[in-house]
LUMMIRO-219853 format. One line per 5 residues: number of its first residue (from 1); their letters; for each residue x, y, z of C-alpha. Coordinates in nm, 4 decimals, always signed. Example, Ala and Ser with C-alpha at 12.3 -4.5 7.8 and 13.67 -1.06 7.14 Angstrom:
// LUMMIRO-219853
1	as	+1.2300/-0.4500/+0.7800 | +1.3670/-0.1060/+0.7140
***
This chain:
// LUMMIRO-219853
1	msdti	+1.3802/-12.1855/-0.9609 | +1.4012/-12.1876/-0.5924 | +1.2359/-12.4310/-0.3590 | +0.9968/-12.2059/-0.2152 | +0.8296/-12.1482/-0.5499
6	kipll	+0.8685/-12.4449/-0.7253 | +0.7164/-12.6916/-0.4358 | +0.3811/-12.4795/-0.4265 | +0.3590/-12.4912/-0.8104 | +0.3767/-12.8650/-0.8463
11	fgfva	+0.1547/-12.9340/-0.5391 | -0.1130/-12.6807/-0.6632 | -0.0958/-12.8362/-1.0394 | -0.1548/-13.1983/-0.8766 | -0.4254/-13.0439/-0.6813
16	lliia	-0.5849/-12.8994/-0.9887 | -0.5520/-13.2411/-1.1475 | -0.7563/-13.3852/-0.8563 | -1.0179/-13.0933/-0.8804 | -1.0560/-13.1385/-1.2685
21	tgflq	-1.1313/-13.4963/-1.1793 | -1.4010/-13.4062/-0.9676 | -1.5758/-13.1590/-1.2406 | -1.5075/-13.3835/-1.5073 | -1.5686/-13.7229/-1.3859
26	swnta	-1.6880/-13.7448/-1.0041 | -1.6308/-13.6335/-0.6850 | -1.6356/-13.9696/-0.5292 | -1.3627/-14.0733/-0.7841 | -1.1538/-13.7477/-0.7078
31	ililn	-1.1867/-13.8096/-0.3356 | -1.0741/-14.1803/-0.3470 | -0.7863/-14.0611/-0.5645 | -0.7002/-13.7671/-0.3141 | -0.7061/-14.0660/-0.0120
36	mglis	-0.5149/-14.3097/-0.1824 | -0.2684/-14.0498/-0.2775 | -0.2196/-13.9775/+0.0902 | -0.1709/-14.3595/+0.1610 | +0.0767/-14.3830/-0.0911
41	aimal	+0.2709/-14.0370/-0.0009 | +0.3069/-14.2314/+0.3605 | +0.4793/-14.5580/+0.1891 | +0.6731/-14.3126/-0.0066 | +0.7892/-14.1434/+0.2914
46	gvnlq	+0.8717/-14.4619/+0.4444 | +1.0960/-14.6017/+0.1308 | +1.2380/-14.2419/+0.1149 | +1.3616/-14.2846/+0.4791 | +1.5624/-14.6026/+0.3616
51	wgfag	+1.6865/-14.5353/+0.0344 | +1.6835/-14.1296/+0.0160 | +1.8498/-14.1403/+0.3728 | +2.0770/-14.4379/+0.4182 | +2.0789/-14.5583/+0.0496
56	lfnig	+1.9138/-14.9060/+0.1666 | +1.7921/-15.1017/-0.1439 | +1.4433/-15.2316/+0.0072 | +1.2088/-15.3761/-0.2681 | +1.0336/-15.5925/+0.0156
61	vmgfv	+0.7845/-15.3155/+0.0747 | +0.4696/-15.5066/-0.0281 | +0.5650/-15.7454/+0.2937 | +0.5427/-15.4464/+0.5161 | +0.2418/-15.3094/+0.3925
66	alggl	+0.0562/-15.6745/+0.4089 | +0.1716/-15.7061/+0.7788 | +0.0215/-15.3705/+0.8427 | -0.3128/-15.4828/+0.7109 | -0.2995/-15.8086/+0.8899
71	atvli	-0.2949/-15.5843/+1.2187 | -0.6365/-15.4742/+1.1184 | -0.7555/-15.7846/+1.1575 | -0.5859/-15.9177/+1.4579 | -0.6628/-15.5824/+1.6626
76	smppt	-1.0097/-15.4699/+1.5241 | -1.1945/-15.7907/+1.4313 | -1.4113/-15.9532/+1.6723 | -1.2890/-16.2931/+1.8505 | -1.4402/-16.5624/+1.6667
81	pgaws	-1.6654/-16.7586/+1.8916 | -1.5059/-17.0814/+2.0185 | -1.1944/-17.0638/+1.8434 | -0.9641/-17.0202/+2.1127 | -1.0800/-17.2947/+2.3221
86	aggyr	-1.0904/-17.5160/+2.0174 | -0.7160/-17.4769/+1.9233 | -0.5975/-17.1795/+1.9711 | -0.3757/-17.1923/+2.2755 | -0.2496/-17.4971/+2.1091
91	ivlal	-0.1343/-17.2523/+1.8121 | +0.0307/-17.0033/+2.0973 | +0.1652/-17.2866/+2.2673 | +0.3144/-17.4491/+1.9227 | +0.4292/-17.0711/+1.8097
96	vlgaa	+0.6280/-17.0376/+2.1315 | +0.7704/-17.3876/+2.0992 | +0.8993/-17.3026/+1.7446 | +1.0676/-17.0080/+1.8755 | +1.1989/-17.1766/+2.1755
101	timga	+1.3629/-17.4505/+1.9080 | +1.5278/-17.1634/+1.7158 | +1.6756/-16.9873/+2.0560 | +1.7964/-17.3109/+2.1691 | +1.9703/-17.3465/+1.7921
106	vvvwg	+2.1328/-17.0417/+1.8316 | +2.2576/-17.0702/+2.2269 | +2.4290/-17.4091/+2.1274 | +2.5723/-17.2395/+1.8059 | +2.7056/-16.9610/+2.0404
111	rmgrg	+2.8473/-17.1485/+2.3167 | +2.9709/-17.4864/+2.1387 | +3.3172/-17.5152/+1.9675 | +3.3537/-17.5512/+1.6031 | +3.3418/-17.9399/+1.5221
116	rarsi	+3.0792/-18.2235/+1.4569 | +2.9661/-18.2263/+1.7986 | +2.7962/-17.8530/+1.7870 | +2.6490/-17.9651/+1.4046 | +2.5069/-18.2763/+1.5114
121	ailai	+2.3700/-18.1145/+1.8715 | +2.1783/-17.8244/+1.6451 | +2.0465/-18.0554/+1.3907 | +1.9180/-18.2695/+1.6847 | +1.7505/-17.9710/+1.8463
126	lvagf	+1.5978/-17.8458/+1.5074 | +1.4546/-18.1918/+1.3907 | +1.3108/-18.2735/+1.7290 | +1.1565/-17.9432/+1.7847 | +1.0461/-17.9565/+1.4478
131	fifrw	+0.8410/-18.2344/+1.5091 | +0.7252/-18.1333/+1.8251 | +0.5797/-17.8122/+1.6866 | +0.3956/-17.9879/+1.4216 | +0.2251/-18.2105/+1.6695
136	vfdpg	+0.1153/-17.9224/+1.8742 | +0.0561/-17.6876/+1.5771 | -0.1373/-17.9365/+1.3269 | -0.4354/-18.0354/+1.5692 | -0.4715/-17.6744/+1.6794
141	vdave	-0.5005/-17.5335/+1.3226 | -0.7536/-17.7979/+1.1986 | -0.9775/-17.7266/+1.5122 | -0.9766/-17.3559/+1.4314 | -1.0254/-17.3798/+1.0539
146	aispa	-1.3163/-17.6193/+1.1116 | -1.5306/-17.3289/+1.3026 | -1.7655/-17.1975/+1.0581 | -1.5101/-17.1989/+0.7583 | -1.7492/-17.0219/+0.5005
151	ttgnl	-1.7808/-16.6961/+0.7440 | -1.4723/-16.7242/+1.0053 | -1.2377/-17.0452/+1.0274 | -0.9713/-16.8042/+1.1955 | -0.8935/-16.6947/+1.5412
156	gglgl	-1.0553/-16.3119/+1.4830 | -0.9118/-16.0806/+1.6563 | -0.9197/-15.8561/+1.9928 | -1.2355/-15.6417/+1.8983 | -1.0379/-15.3131/+1.9764
161	pvlla	-1.0766/-14.9841/+1.8130 | -0.9457/-15.0070/+1.4437 | -0.7551/-14.6801/+1.4745 | -0.5375/-14.8427/+1.7312 | -0.4682/-15.1174/+1.4282
166	wpigg	-0.2781/-14.8465/+1.2657 | +0.0323/-14.7618/+1.5498 | -0.0132/-15.1388/+1.5994 | +0.0418/-15.2143/+1.2101 | +0.3429/-14.9988/+1.2524
171	vlaag	+0.4945/-15.1915/+1.5339 | +0.4310/-15.5571/+1.3696 | +0.6101/-15.4160/+1.0560 | +0.8802/-15.2807/+1.2830 | +0.9174/-15.6266/+1.4556
176	aawii	+0.9707/-15.7894/+1.1510 | +1.1920/-15.5121/+0.9992 | +1.4240/-15.6060/+1.3137 | +1.4247/-15.9644/+1.2567 | +1.5060/-15.9030/+0.8550
181	gktal	+1.7666/-15.6331/+0.9385 | +1.9561/-15.8589/+1.1685 | +2.0136/-16.1193/+0.9310 | +1.9921/-15.9360/+0.5749 | +2.1551/-15.6005/+0.6211
186	glrsd	+2.4994/-15.7192/+0.6140 | +2.4623/-15.8302/+0.2488 | +2.5673/-15.5901/-0.0350 | +2.3045/-15.3549/-0.1715 | +2.1957/-15.5767/-0.4659
191	ylaia	+2.1728/-15.8785/-0.2539 | +1.9726/-15.6875/-0.0061 | +1.7200/-15.6416/-0.2471 | +1.6780/-15.9708/-0.3330 | +1.6727/-16.1037/+0.0384
196	tlgia	+1.4008/-15.8279/+0.1211 | +1.1710/-15.9059/-0.2151 | +1.2221/-16.2782/-0.0953 | +1.1262/-16.2201/+0.2698 | +0.8014/-15.9949/+0.1396
201	eivia	+0.6824/-16.3144/-0.0652 | +0.7224/-16.5335/+0.2300 | +0.4798/-16.3285/+0.4237 | +0.2424/-16.3073/+0.1561 | +0.2721/-16.6764/+0.1180
206	vlkne	+0.1917/-16.7401/+0.4846 | -0.1169/-16.4830/+0.4716 | -0.2550/-16.6947/+0.2081 | -0.2359/-17.0099/+0.3538 | -0.2619/-16.9972/+0.7318
211	dwlar	-0.6372/-16.9957/+0.7167 | -0.6742/-16.9428/+1.0855 | -0.4693/-16.6371/+1.1224 | -0.6611/-16.3930/+0.8733 | -0.8630/-16.6501/+0.6520
216	gvknv	-0.6009/-16.6905/+0.3555 | -0.7134/-16.6271/+0.0181 | -1.1011/-16.6765/+0.1371 | -1.0368/-16.2799/+0.2787 | -1.1422/-16.0831/+0.5795
221	igipr	-1.4807/-15.8757/+0.5224 | -1.6501/-15.6257/+0.7424 | -1.3326/-15.4758/+0.9273 | -1.4722/-15.2210/+1.1372 | -1.4339/-14.8473/+1.0438
226	plpye	-1.3374/-14.5364/+1.2539 | -1.6233/-14.3635/+1.0736 | -2.0174/-14.4266/+1.0075 | -2.1478/-14.6653/+0.7639 | -2.3339/-14.4564/+0.4766
231	vdlqn	-2.6337/-14.6337/+0.5323 | -2.6849/-14.5206/+0.8933 | -2.6268/-14.1663/+0.7384 | -2.8923/-14.2104/+0.5008 | -3.1218/-14.3229/+0.7679
236	saefv	-3.0271/-14.0137/+1.0103 | -3.3249/-13.7445/+0.9446 | -3.0828/-13.4655/+1.0323 | -2.8236/-13.5738/+0.8030 | -3.0601/-13.6113/+0.4907
241	glasn	-3.1995/-13.2392/+0.5949 | -2.8620/-13.1398/+0.5674 | -2.7841/-13.3025/+0.2565 | -3.0845/-13.1555/+0.0709 | -3.0077/-12.7820/+0.2005
246	lgldp	-2.6636/-12.8446/+0.0211 | -2.8612/-12.9654/-0.2801 | -2.7228/-13.3328/-0.2552 | -2.9338/-13.6594/-0.2434 | -2.8644/-13.8865/+0.0543
251	vtast	-2.6680/-14.1106/-0.1218 | -2.4145/-13.9121/-0.2844 | -2.3641/-13.6713/+0.0146 | -2.3327/-13.9839/+0.2658 | -2.0606/-14.1394/+0.0469
256	lyvkl	-1.8866/-13.7809/+0.0289 | -1.8995/-13.7547/+0.3695 | -1.7172/-14.0595/+0.4840 | -1.4534/-14.0378/+0.2124 | -1.3843/-13.6869/+0.3244
261	gygvl	-1.3761/-13.8318/+0.6818 | -1.1158/-14.0533/+0.5850 | -0.9219/-13.7804/+0.4050 | -0.8967/-13.5740/+0.7285 | -0.7867/-13.8677/+0.9059
266	fasvl	-0.4825/-13.9865/+0.6501 | -0.4110/-13.6298/+0.5935 | -0.3170/-13.6205/+0.9726 | -0.1197/-13.9181/+0.9898 | +0.0418/-13.7635/+0.6876
271	iiila	+0.1457/-13.4474/+0.8363 | +0.2585/-13.5872/+1.1598 | +0.5059/-13.8267/+0.9603 | +0.6173/-13.5596/+0.7289 | +0.6886/-13.3337/+1.0057
276	laqla	+0.8804/-13.5810/+1.2033 | +1.0702/-13.6953/+0.8815 | +1.1769/-13.3499/+0.8156 | +1.2959/-13.2695/+1.1683 | +1.4909/-13.5960/+1.1351
281	lrspw	+1.6775/-13.4983/+0.8078 | +1.7411/-13.1697/+0.9847 | +1.9116/-13.3485/+1.2850 | +2.2536/-13.4764/+1.3467 | +2.0942/-13.8239/+1.3141
286	grlmr	+2.0043/-13.7175/+0.9745 | +2.2999/-13.5582/+0.8488 | +2.4768/-13.9035/+0.9814 | +2.2530/-14.1155/+0.7748 | +2.3506/-13.9209/+0.4756
291	airdn	+2.7338/-13.9373/+0.5663 | +2.6657/-14.3069/+0.5887 | +2.5033/-14.3376/+0.2472 | +2.7741/-14.1237/+0.0662 | +3.0260/-14.3122/+0.2176
296	evaae	+3.0503/-14.6122/+0.4214 | +3.3869/-14.6515/+0.4713 | +3.4694/-14.2819/+0.5696 | +3.1754/-14.2790/+0.8391 | +3.3187/-14.6085/+0.9747
301	amgkd	+3.6477/-14.4791/+0.9780 | +3.5359/-14.1736/+1.1947 | +3.4056/-14.4548/+1.4456 | +3.0230/-14.4473/+1.3117 | +2.8390/-14.7747/+1.3770
306	vkrrh	+2.7054/-14.8447/+1.0497 | +2.5345/-15.1544/+1.0958 | +2.3309/-15.0213/+1.4030 | +2.2351/-14.7223/+1.2018 | +2.1018/-14.8975/+0.9153
311	lqvfi	+1.9022/-15.1265/+1.1221 | +1.7273/-14.8111/+1.2774 | +1.6543/-14.6443/+0.9621 | +1.5248/-14.9576/+0.8123 | +1.3129/-15.0097/+1.1164
316	lgsai	+1.1690/-14.6716/+1.0936 | +1.0849/-14.6817/+0.7008 | +0.9204/-15.0549/+0.7582 | +0.6814/-14.9112/+1.0167 | +0.5834/-14.6244/+0.8327
321	cgiag	+0.4995/-14.8612/+0.5519 | +0.3108/-15.0983/+0.8020 | +0.1022/-14.8103/+0.9027 | +0.0453/-14.7051/+0.5771 | -0.0825/-15.0685/+0.5052
326	ammtt	-0.3247/-15.0671/+0.8003 | -0.4524/-14.7702/+0.6670 | -0.5199/-14.9005/+0.3386 | -0.6846/-15.1994/+0.4605 | -0.9129/-14.9625/+0.6943
331	ldgql	-1.0335/-14.7984/+0.4043 | -1.0948/-15.0727/+0.1769 | -1.2593/-15.2428/+0.4795 | -1.1180/-15.6234/+0.3913 | -0.8176/-15.7993/+0.3924
336	tpgty	-0.7393/-15.9673/+0.0612 | -0.3947/-16.1001/+0.0587 | -0.4302/-16.1988/-0.3199 | -0.4114/-15.8717/-0.4273 | -0.0562/-15.7746/-0.2792
341	qplrf	+0.1606/-15.7576/-0.5732 | +0.5163/-15.6266/-0.6256 | +0.3873/-15.4454/-0.9039 | +0.1577/-15.2436/-0.7163 | +0.3316/-15.2141/-0.3654
346	tfliw	+0.6973/-15.2210/-0.4408 | +0.7530/-15.1198/-0.8094 | +0.4965/-14.8193/-0.8002 | +0.6151/-14.7156/-0.4633 | +0.9950/-14.6776/-0.5866
351	vmviv	+0.8592/-14.4846/-0.8972 | +0.7064/-14.2218/-0.6624 | +0.9954/-14.1918/-0.4556 | +1.2520/-14.1607/-0.7928 | +1.0029/-13.9369/-0.9606
356	ggsgn	+0.9173/-13.6930/-0.6721 | +1.2890/-13.6635/-0.5594 | +1.4637/-13.9081/-0.3553 | +1.6048/-13.7724/-0.0349 | +1.3639/-13.4862/-0.0272
361	nwgav	+1.0424/-13.5911/+0.1625 | +0.8276/-13.3178/-0.0030 | +0.9554/-13.5197/-0.3480 | +0.8313/-13.8108/-0.1899 | +0.5141/-13.6997/-0.1022
366	lggfl	+0.4757/-13.5189/-0.4526 | +0.5341/-13.8410/-0.6065 | +0.2799/-14.0393/-0.4001 | +0.0044/-13.8009/-0.5122 | +0.1008/-13.7563/-0.8866
371	iwflw	+0.2248/-14.1124/-0.9596 | -0.1060/-14.2558/-0.8155 | -0.3228/-14.0179/-0.9829 | -0.1772/-14.1121/-1.3248 | -0.1471/-14.4909/-1.2202
376	vqvep	-0.5469/-14.4590/-1.1802 | -0.6520/-14.2068/-1.4917 | -0.3979/-14.3232/-1.7609 | -0.6174/-14.6168/-1.8305 | -0.9533/-14.4459/-1.8749
381	iglll	-0.7376/-14.1721/-2.0735 | -0.5790/-14.4418/-2.2864 | -0.9037/-14.6180/-2.3418 | -1.0329/-14.2785/-2.4377 | -0.7673/-14.2067/-2.7010
386	msgia	-0.7552/-14.5565/-2.8431 | -1.1131/-14.5216/-2.9011 | -1.0546/-14.2356/-3.0928 | -0.8086/-14.3485/-3.2863 | -0.9991/-14.6979/-3.3835
391	gllpe	-1.2432/-14.4382/-3.5058 | -1.0402/-14.3287/-3.7749 | -1.0065/-14.6558/-3.9334 | -1.2584/-14.8531/-4.1020 | -1.5062/-15.0042/-3.9155
396	gsalg	-1.4301/-15.3897/-3.8038 | -1.0528/-15.2970/-3.8539 | -0.8402/-15.5596/-3.6553 | -0.6099/-15.2780/-3.5740 | -0.8802/-15.0777/-3.4210
401	ahlid	-1.0054/-15.3635/-3.2026 | -0.6529/-15.4385/-3.0881 | -0.5659/-15.0812/-2.9947 | -0.9000/-15.1016/-2.7514 | -0.8198/-15.4234/-2.5963
406	saahm	-0.4267/-15.2960/-2.5688 | -0.5570/-14.9497/-2.3599 | -0.5409/-15.1461/-1.9869 | -0.1654/-15.1911/-2.0873 | -0.1414/-14.7878/-2.0894
411	rlltm	-0.0459/-14.8029/-1.7453 | +0.2475/-14.9924/-1.7545 | +0.4036/-14.7956/-2.0595 | +0.3220/-14.4417/-1.9054 | +0.5178/-14.5647/-1.5833
416	gvili	+0.7953/-14.6601/-1.7699 | +0.7827/-14.3308/-1.9931 | +0.7499/-14.1185/-1.7088 | +1.0543/-14.2745/-1.5262 | +1.2971/-14.2427/-1.8684
421	lvlrf	+1.1872/-13.9042/-1.8872 | +1.2204/-13.7950/-1.5458 | +1.5660/-13.9871/-1.5269 | +1.6728/-13.7914/-1.8626 | +1.5798/-13.4494/-1.7860
426	sprgl	+1.5725/-13.4248/-1.4017 | +1.7697/-13.7453/-1.2713 | +1.7024/-13.6168/-0.8880 | +1.3644/-13.6139/-0.9486 | +1.1189/-13.3036/-0.9690
431	iper	+1.2026/-13.1827/-0.5658 | +1.5769/-13.2804/-0.5690 | +1.7711/-13.3299/-0.2732 | +1.9183/-13.0071/-0.1296
***
């Protein structure tokens, strides 16, 4: 079957699944699945850019998504009154001193010859810089975190429009990717995977423990949104009248309106990123990346700078994940570092890329929608199935109770079965790379 027929059929099938959810469950659930599917598709495009184009095995997706979420706090939340004067400037000065310490050690490493003198000099710089950093940093943190810790206890943000946080989230993730790439991209693929996972865990640990930055595990709530609040719509006579004309109650109508508004915004971003990814795939740069992916040695023999190209695509893919992370935090209206788990933000995204079709942008988008739909719906479907089986067993059966209790684990079982089936019958994914 040609791609011109296969791609519309597969996307049409996923669209029917979401529409059926609206009729059988609720339209609120269906549109929420659509919105998260759009965000998941963007994440999958970022991973596909790294793996499908260049063969980079990055399993630190969670860290870049979290940095995108952090950007929404730093950009859109209002500044905490008195935080900067209390200790904010000390924190910034300490961070500058810390960066200067690292740069000083790097300069000494490059300019001094090998020997004990260089080792002693670097050690002295790092030790002295560490104590100076802590001497400046700790009092500033204590002062900031002491300001209304039940509600704020952090520096806050810049109070800018939240939509500006989306590209800034991409820039923040790209900056982190540059630092990671300069140090880790020289590693072999399996070691690169371990390094990126470890760095992602470091990012999450910082978000959880540095309360002055984004309140840590106390979470940041009330993040500004680009759309009106449902309660404001319900208090609008014009909107209530429009909802009545459509036969909807104001509460349901306001919820659908807001979620559809998010869907339009997310779809716009997805279309732009997908169009740019397709242009990149068909460009000489895209052909070069696939040549490097297929045979690095041959590409280097032709005079291509493999490390530089790997760094480029690593930064681009991470930036896309950062944008998606900012969008997801905006949709949730809160930043909760405790929810950033590798199972959801790394494993699931990789399943989307593999099932959809690695190296094919349309396949990555399809995988994002399909796998997210299954991730959400398998648990209620599994509970219904297990309840039906338990109903056939004698009343009070221990096996029936066990089956019902185990329904929540149907998600992981289903993801594994789908992955095995796709790898067995369509190893290159549902929409393979040409």
